[in-house]
N, C-alpha and C positions, 0 to 999 in steps of 0.2 A: 497804523502802528504795526511793527513786526511782532508776530506771535512767537514765543519761545518756550522751550521746556525748562522748568525750574531745575537748578543744579541737582538737588537730591533725587528728583525723578529721573533726570538724565543718567545719574550714576546708577540708579536702580535698574533702569532699562538696559544700559550697557552691560551690567553684571548679569542680568537675566538672559540677554541675548547670548552672551559668552557661554553661560551655562547650558543654554539650549544647543548651541553649536557643538559644545563638548559632548553633550548627551548624544546627539545624532551621530557625531563622529565615533563615539564609543559603540553605538548600536551597529554602525557600519562595520567596525572592526570585528565585533562579535559575529555578525552575519558572515563576514568574509572568512572567518576561521571555522565555520561550521563544516563538518564532514558530510559525506554522502553515504546514506545508510541503505543497504540492500533490503528489500521487503519480500521479494518473491521472484519466480521465474516460470517460464513454460519450456517444455522439452520436446525435442524431436523424437521420432520412433527409435533412433539408435541410442538415445539417452543423453545426447548433447543439448546444451541450452540454446533455444531459438530466440528468446527475449528475456531481458532482465529488467525487473521493475524495482525502482528505487525512489527515494523521496524527492527527486527532481524530475521524474518522468520515467520513460521506458527506453532502453536501448534494444534495438532489433539486430540480430546477427545473421549474416549470410556468408558462410565461409569465414575468411579472415577480415571481411569488411563489416562495419556496423553503421547504423543510422540512429539518429536521436529524435525522439518525440518528447517535447517538454510538457510539463503539466498544463500550461496554458493552451496547448493545442489538442488536448485529449479530454475525455469525460473523467468523472471521478472514478478512481480505481481502488477497490478493496480486495479483488481477487483476479487472477489472470490464468488463461487456459489456451493452449493451442488446439485447434479443432480441425486442422488439415493443412495442406500445402499453402503457404502464404496467407494463412487465416488464423487470426488471434482474437479471442473473445475476452472481454473484461466485464466485470460486474462491480456495482457500487450503489451509492445512494440515488443516482439518477437513472438506474436501470442497467440493462445489458447492452453492450456495444461491440460491434464487430469491425475489424479492419482487414482489408485485403491488400493493403499497400504500406505495411510497416509503419502504421500510425499517420500516414498522410491524410487519409479521410476515415471517418468513423461513421458507421451506419447503426442506428438503434435497432435492436432486435424487435421485429414486429410481433404483435400478439395482444391478447386481452390485457396483460399486465405490463405493457411496454415501458411505462414511466414510473414503475414502482421499484422500491429499493431491493437490490439483490444481495443476499447474504452468502451465496455459495454457487459454484459451478461444478458440474461433473461431466466427464466425457467417458463414454463406454469404451473400454479398452479394445473391444473387438470390432468397433464400428465408429470411426471418427465423426461420422455424420450425426450420430445419436448423442445429443447433449441434453442434460437436465439443468434447468435454471431454477434456483430456489429463491422465492420471493419472501421477504421478511414479514411486513405487516399484513400481507395477503395470506400468509401461512399456506402457500401453495407451491407445488413442484410442477413446472411446465416442461413439456417435452418438445425438443426441436429435432427434426429429422434431416435438417439441411445444414448442420454445423453451426447454428446460431443465427441464421438469417431471420427465421420466423419461428414461432411456437404454435403448437396446436391450441385450438380454442378451449378444449376440455383438459384441465390439469390431471396428471396421474395421481396426485395426492393433494387434497385440500381439506383444511381443518378450520372449523368455525370457532370464534372467540379465543383465538390463540395468536401469539406473535412468534414467528420463527426468529431466533437470535443468531445461530451459527450453523454451519454445515461443514463437515470434513469427510474425506473419502480416502480409500486405499484399496487399489485393485477393484474388485467387484463390490466391495463393502462401502456403504454410505450411511452417515449418521447426521441427523438434524436435531437440534435442541431448541427448546422454546419455553414459554410460560403461558399459563392460562390467564386470560383477561378477567375471569370471574373470581378466582381465589388466589392467583399468583403462584400456583403450584408449578414445580419444575417438571417438564414433560420431554420425551424424546421419541424419535422414530428412526428405525434403522432398516437397512436392506442389505442382503448378501447376494443379490442377483442383479446388480447394476440398476436397481430402481424398478424392476418389473413388479415387485411386491414389497410392502412395508409391514413391519410389526411396530408396536408402540409400547412404551413404558412410562412410569411415573416415579418421581423421587420426593414428592411432597414439597412442603415449604422449606426454604433455606436460602443461603447465599447463591449468587450466580456461579455456575459451573461452566467453564469454557472448554469445549472439546477440542482435542488436537489431532488425534489419530485413533485408529481402531483396527482390529482384525475381525474375523467372523463372529467371535463370541464376546470380546471385551473392547472397551474403549478407555482411553486415558484422558482425563480432564484436570484442569487446574482450578483451584479456589484460592485466589490471592497468590501467595508464594508456596502453596502446597500442591503436590501432584497426587491424584487419586485414580484408582482403577475401578471401572464399572463393569460388573457382569450383566450383560444386556438382558438376557432372558429372565434372570431371577430378580432384576432390579436391585442388585446388591452393590453398595458403594463401599469401598475399602476406606480405612483410615488414611490420612494424608501423610505424605513425605515432605518435610520442610526443605525448601530449596534456597540456595544462597543468593538468588536474584529473581527478578520478574521474568516470567516466561514470555518470549517473543515468538518462538517457533519450536516445533517438535517433529521428529521423524522416528519411525519404528523400522529397524532393520530386519534382516532375514532371521536373525537369532533372537528376536523379541527383546532387543535392547533399545531403550529410548535414548535418543540424542536430543539434548535440550540446549537451545540457543538462549542464553540468559543475558544478552546485552553485554555491558562492560564486565560482568562477572565471568564471561567466557563460555566455552562449549563444555558441557557436562554429559556424562553417560550414567544412566540409571537402569537397573534391571527391571524389565517390564512386568515380570511375574511377581516378584516379592516386594518390589519398591524399597529394597534395603540397601543394595550396593550402589552408592553414589560416588562418582569419581570425576575429577577435573581432567578433561582430555586435551584442552588447548586454552592457554591464556590469551587475553586480548579480546576485542569486541567480537561478538557472534550475534547476528541479527536475524538470520534465517537459516534453515537447514532442511534438506530433503534427501530421501533415499530413492535413487533412480538408477536402474540398470546395474544393480550390484555395486553401487558406488554412493558414497556420502558426499553431498554438496553443502557448502557452508558460505553464507554471505557475511560480509563484514562492514565496518565503517571505514571509508578511506578519506585521507586528507591531502593526497597528492596523486598525480597520474602514475607514479611508479610503485604504488601500492596495489596489490591484487584485490579486486572487489569480490571475487569468488575463489574459494579453494575447494579441492576435492580429495577424498580419501578412498582409494580403491579397496575392495573387499580383501581383507587379510593383510593390508599394508599397515605400516606403523607411522609413516611420515606423510603429512599433508603436502599436496602438490598445488602450486599456483595455477589456477585454471583460467581466469578472465581478468584482463586489465581493460579499463575503459579508455577509449581513444580520445586524445585531446582535440581531435579534428572536429568533433561534434557535428558530423555531416547530417544534413536534413535529407529526407527522401527527395529524389530528383523532381518528382511531379509537384512538390509542395514548397520548393525553396522560396518562391516569391511570397506566398502567404505566410508560411511558418517563420521566415526570417523576421517578420514583424511580430508575430505572436511570441516567438522564442528569443527575441533580442535581449530582454531583461534576464532571462535564464542563462543565456550564453555569457552575458556580462558577469553574472554571479559566479559561474564556473571559472571564468578568467580571473576574477578578483580573488577567489578562494585558492585556486590551484596555479595561477600564474601562467596560463597557457594561451596560445594563440588559437584562433578558430578560422576556418574557411568560410564561415557564415558572414554574409554582408548584413550588417545591422542597420536598421532604420534609425536615423539620428533623433527622430521624434516619434516614437511608437505611440499610436493612438488606440483607444479601445476598439476592438474589432468584433463584429458579430457575423457569423456565417450561417446561412439558412439551409445549407445542404447536408447538415448532420456532421460537418467536419469538426467544428468546435465553436464554443462560445466563451469569450474571455474578456477581461478588462485589465489594462495595465494598472499596477499598484501606484498609489500616490507617491511621488518622489519626496525624499526627506526635506528638500528646500521648500516645497509647497506647504508641508506641515509646519515648517519653521515660520514661514510667512504668515500663516493663519494664526499661529500662537502669538507672534509679535503684534499682529493687528488687534487681536482681542486685548492684549496687555496695554497697548497704547490707548485704546478706547476707554479702558478702565481707569488708567492713572494719569492721562494727559488731558487737561481741560484747556480750551482756548482762553487766552487772557483778554478780557474785554477792555476796549478803550473808550474813553469818554471825550 
């Protein structure tokens, strides 16, 4: 006898499948409409941007040309730093990694803490080879004298029973914040001589304070949507200034003005000394800001190729200039086209779906999970929506459809 699905169950199944298809279609549309948000950048000695980090990877710039390193082809990135000619160092939860080939291959920084989380990177302004790598749960600052290839076995700062949470720098000044594992008190360490020596301070118990920038005597930190000023030597924390949005990035200019990137709330300016005068300087998304070579740089969220990813404001100017547009070509580094065309096929497709652009990258029609053992990358393709749909349908049929037994 032929087995069949009862009409009520059939109707239920068809409705459910239709709903699932509609759901995945809606998710696809939402994903396609997502913008690309700038998170950070590294700079050349002349103040121009050499690499731009965003939420889909990193773009590397060489004159008017750019190459693209997608997230799947690189390690986890929480901070980025240029440490020399064709040399870019990144840090994140997997450790510190160096590329000499614009993201084609990544080499993990060697040393005692190679595989530990990195919360900050610092380059000595007078010596690109001298780099400090700040490790979080090891509460240590490791010294590299070769631009990030390796670190010395003995850290220049190491604290027991502490977790380092964040690190920020400006010129020769460096600030690290953390908490005691014993009583959860808030602690900090700062240097004004490029990390040759450190002083320490404590702020007792309280909410997390995220540091953003500093000068030789003061640091600026946020607690939620409040900005506060810390006098480092006296351990004195000011009252907070309420902000109209969440802080994503902060820069301190030459006149002690704080520039605050507050996401969709825009770019704001706050007097760094009094924390009183707060003004909206530019409407629209502002996701990252930096003061470099007497110029303010701002990252945005873009939704098409003809929108600038980065704008700049020269010192004394009134109007922002469009600085960087991302190229729709999405060129991969020459030496990695074969490998990265597979690793980055899904990312390139996402760009095309969102921005409607063509790419010179040849995509693999059936990208497979790829593991590379030479330090280049480790990644796995995401499960396609149709596979998830099939799994959901299979479980549904197992639950609601029973074979009709014949006698």
